[in-house]
C-alpha positions as CSV (number, residue, x, y, z in Angstrom):
1,M,0.0,0.0,0.0
2,R,1.2,3.4,-0.8
3,D,2.0,5.9,1.8
4,D,-1.0,8.4,1.7
5,P,0.3,11.9,2.8
6,S,-3.1,13.1,4.0
7,R,-3.1,10.3,6.7
8,R,0.3,11.1,8.2
9,P,0.4,13.0,11.5
10,Y,1.4,16.7,11.6
11,D,5.1,17.2,12.3
12,G,5.1,21.0,12.4
13,S,7.2,21.7,9.3
14,P,6.0,24.3,6.8
15,D,6.1,21.8,4.0
16,D,3.9,19.4,5.8
17,L,0.5,18.9,4.2
18,H,-1.1,18.9,7.6
19,N,-0.1,22.5,8.3
20,D,-2.7,24.5,10.3
21,D,-3.2,26.9,7.3
22,T,-3.7,24.0,5.0
23,Q,-6.3,22.4,7.3
24,A,-8.1,25.8,7.6
25,I,-8.3,26.0,3.8
26,R,-9.5,22.5,3.5
27,R,-12.3,23.2,6.0
28,D,-13.3,26.2,3.9
29,R,-11.9,28.7,6.3
30,V,-9.4,31.4,5.3
31,L,-7.1,32.6,8.1
32,R,-6.3,36.3,7.6
33,P,-4.0,38.2,9.8
34,E,-5.4,41.1,11.9
35,P,-4.5,44.5,10.5
36,D,-2.0,46.6,12.6
37,V,-3.5,49.9,11.8
38,I,-7.2,50.7,10.9
39,E,-7.5,53.7,8.6
40,E,-10.8,55.7,9.0
41,R,-12.0,58.0,6.4
42,Y,-15.3,59.8,6.0
43,V,-16.7,59.6,2.5
44,E,-19.7,61.8,1.6
45,P,-22.5,60.0,-0.1
46,A,-23.2,60.8,-3.7
47,P,-26.3,63.0,-4.2
48,Y,-29.4,61.1,-5.3
49,V,-30.1,61.3,-9.0
50,D,-33.5,60.0,-10.1
51,P,-32.8,57.6,-13.0
52,A,-35.9,58.6,-14.9
53,P,-37.4,62.0,-14.2
54,P,-41.2,62.2,-14.3
55,V,-42.7,62.9,-17.7
56,R,-44.7,66.0,-17.7
57,D,-48.2,65.2,-19.0
58,R,-50.4,67.9,-20.5
59,Y,-53.4,66.2,-18.6
60,V,-51.7,66.5,-15.3
61,E,-50.7,70.2,-15.8
62,E,-54.2,71.1,-17.0
63,R,-55.8,69.4,-14.0
64,Y,-53.8,71.5,-11.6
65,V,-54.5,74.7,-13.5
66,E,-58.3,74.2,-13.7
67,R,-58.7,73.4,-9.9
68,P,-61.4,76.2,-9.3
69,R,-63.6,74.7,-12.0
70,V,-63.4,71.3,-10.3
71,Q,-64.6,72.8,-7.0
72,E,-67.6,74.4,-8.8
73,E,-68.4,71.0,-10.1
74,V,-68.4,69.6,-6.6
75,V,-71.0,72.3,-5.6
76,E,-73.1,71.5,-8.6
77,T,-72.9,67.8,-7.7
78,R,-74.3,68.5,-4.3
79,T,-77.3,70.4,-5.7
80,T,-77.8,67.6,-8.2
81,R,-77.7,65.1,-5.3
82,A,-80.3,67.2,-3.3
83,R,-82.5,67.3,-6.4
84,A,-82.3,63.6,-6.9
85,D,-83.1,62.9,-3.3
86,T,-86.1,65.2,-3.5
87,L,-87.3,63.5,-6.8
88,A,-86.8,60.1,-5.1
89,R,-89.0,61.2,-2.1
90,Y,-91.7,62.3,-4.5
91,A,-91.5,59.0,-6.3
92,R,-91.9,57.0,-3.1
93,I,-94.9,59.1,-2.1
94,I,-96.6,58.4,-5.5
95,Y,-95.8,54.7,-5.2
96,F,-97.1,54.6,-1.7
97,I,-100.4,56.2,-2.5
98,F,-101.0,54.0,-5.5
99,G,-99.9,51.0,-3.5
100,V,-102.5,51.7,-0.9
101,I,-105.2,52.1,-3.5
102,E,-104.2,48.9,-5.2
103,S,-104.1,47.0,-1.9
104,L,-107.6,48.2,-1.0
105,I,-108.9,47.1,-4.5
106,A,-107.1,43.7,-3.9
107,I,-108.9,43.3,-0.7
108,R,-112.2,44.1,-2.4
109,A,-111.5,41.5,-5.0
110,V,-110.8,38.8,-2.4
111,L,-113.9,39.7,-0.4
112,R,-116.0,39.4,-3.5
113,L,-114.4,36.2,-4.5
114,L,-115.1,34.7,-1.0
115,G,-118.7,36.1,-1.1
116,A,-118.5,38.3,2.0
117,R,-121.6,39.9,3.3
118,E,-121.9,43.6,3.0
119,T,-121.7,44.4,6.7
120,G,-119.1,46.3,8.7
121,F,-115.6,45.9,7.2
122,A,-116.7,44.7,3.7
123,S,-119.2,47.6,3.3
124,F,-116.3,50.0,4.4
125,I,-113.9,48.5,1.7
126,Y,-116.7,48.5,-0.9
127,G,-117.4,52.2,-0.2
128,I,-113.8,53.3,-0.3
129,T,-112.9,51.5,-3.4
130,G,-116.1,52.1,-5.3
131,P,-114.9,55.3,-7.0
132,F,-111.6,53.7,-8.0
133,V,-113.3,50.6,-9.6
134,A,-116.3,52.5,-11.1
135,P,-114.5,53.4,-14.4
136,F,-113.9,49.7,-15.0
137,Q,-117.4,48.4,-14.1
138,G,-119.3,46.8,-16.9
139,L,-116.3,46.2,-19.2
140,F,-116.4,42.4,-18.6
141,N,-119.1,40.0,-17.7
142,E,-118.2,38.9,-14.2
143,P,-118.5,35.1,-13.6
144,D,-120.9,34.5,-10.7
145,F,-120.7,31.3,-8.6
146,G,-123.7,31.8,-6.2
147,S,-122.6,34.2,-3.6
148,S,-119.0,34.6,-4.9
149,V,-118.1,36.7,-7.8
150,I,-114.8,37.0,-9.8
151,E,-114.5,40.7,-10.1
152,L,-112.4,41.2,-13.3
153,S,-113.0,44.9,-13.2
154,S,-111.1,45.1,-9.9
155,L,-108.2,43.1,-11.3
156,L,-108.1,45.4,-14.3
157,A,-108.2,48.4,-11.9
158,I,-105.1,47.1,-10.1
159,I,-103.2,46.7,-13.3
160,V,-104.2,50.2,-14.7
161,Y,-103.3,51.9,-11.4
162,A,-99.9,50.2,-11.2
163,L,-99.1,51.4,-14.8
164,L,-100.4,54.9,-14.0
165,A,-98.2,55.2,-10.9
166,Y,-95.2,54.0,-13.0
167,A,-96.0,56.6,-15.7
168,L,-96.4,59.4,-13.3
169,V,-93.0,58.7,-11.8
170,R,-91.3,58.5,-15.2
171,L,-92.9,61.8,-16.1
172,L,-91.6,63.3,-12.8
173,Y,-88.1,62.3,-13.8
174,I,-88.4,63.4,-17.3
175,F,-89.6,66.9,-16.5
176,S,-87.2,67.4,-13.7
177,D,-84.2,67.4,-16.2
């Protein structure tokens, strides 16, 4: 067997492969001597230079020039918002009034379908809804099943009043512009 130099013990000679520096390098360590004098200097940092200065855009420049006009638009938007809120309030009032009328007519149609006697509540509903259903009375032959009646004029009145409410609200919005 050959004599392997890496397996021999360290004898202290500088030519020996097992020298401390050699072992340090083999172990991925580098031994550096400590410096005797440390020189300190102050170096001023270089001024910051933006690598790409911002591109001046015509839109950006005009936006800042026209700032007072933008503020006027905000005031106009507030009045527009107030007008829209007022119109919405009127629309809700119209829908509420016609909704109550349609509900009373629907109650009338149900009472007539079930054959309710004209006493108390039924006569009250018939009295209130009579003027609203009168324009539609006699348009259709109403099927009669003894005491109960399918009142088609009441159903037509509900449809017409719903369309009328929608048309009034649309007209309100059209004439407000």
